[in-house]
N, C-alpha and C positions, 0 to 999 in steps of 0.2 A: 504494500500500500504506500510505502514511503517513496518508492520509485514512481508510482503513478501520480504522485503529487506534483511532479515536475514535468509531466508530459502534456502540457497544454490544457485543453478542456477536460482531459481525463482526471484532472484534480478534483472534479466534482464527485467522482466515485468515492474516494476515501472521505471526502467531506460529508457526504450523505450517509454512507454505510457504517463507518467506524465513528460512532459518537462518543464512546467511553474512553478512548485513548487520546490524551491531551497532546502527545508528541505527534501523532498522525494528523490531528486537527491543525496543529501549528504549521506543519509542513504543507498540508493541503491548502491552507489559507495563503501562505506565502507563495506557493506555486501558482495559485489562481491570480493573485495580484501581479506576480511576475509576468504571467502570460498576457494579462491586460495591458501592462506597461509596454511590453514588446510589440503588441499589436498596435498600440498608439504610436510608438516610435516608427514602426514599419509604415503606417499610414502617412506619417509626417515625411518620411524619406521618399515615399512614392509621390507625394504632392510636390516635394522639392524637385524630384527628377522630372516630373511632368512640366513644371513651370520653367525650370532651367536645366536642360539636358546635361549640364556639366556634372551634376550630382548623381550620376548613374551608379557610382560605387557605393552609395549609402545603403541601399537595400541588402546587397550581399553582406555588407559589414554588420548590419543589424541582425541578420539571420545567423551569422557565424558567432556573434557575441551572445545571442540567445542560446545557441547550442552549447557554447562553452560554459556559460553561467548555469545552465540546467544540468550539465554533466557534473560540474563541481558540486552543485547543491545535492544531486542524487548520491554522489560518493560520500559526502559529509553526512547525509541523512542515514545512509546504510551503516555508517560507522558510529552512529549515535551522537553526532554533533549537529550544530545548527550553523548554517551559512547566512550571516546577517548582511544584507545589502542596504547601505544607507539610503534613506528615503522610502524605499519599498518596504523594508522590514518595519519601520515605524508606522507606515500606513496600514499594513496588514495586522499589526498588533492591536489596532483599534477595534477589530471585530472579535 
């Protein structure tokens, strides 16, 4: 369930199914907020590429950074640690 927490919208599965484990809930909330943040960044990069073609490199950069952050977060979750991302973690802790 910890790995599912960082696979995009699949974070909803542990969020809904595992209600009694606080660690799984923490990772699921952070994975969901992380996904929403990267979708917003991807949308912004797409708009910038559309308006000024010079920024064509932003979308692949956003996707690669999402992959890297998700893999690091999965590895830390499986090892029993938490990967705190400034801004995103503070926002996810509100829920």
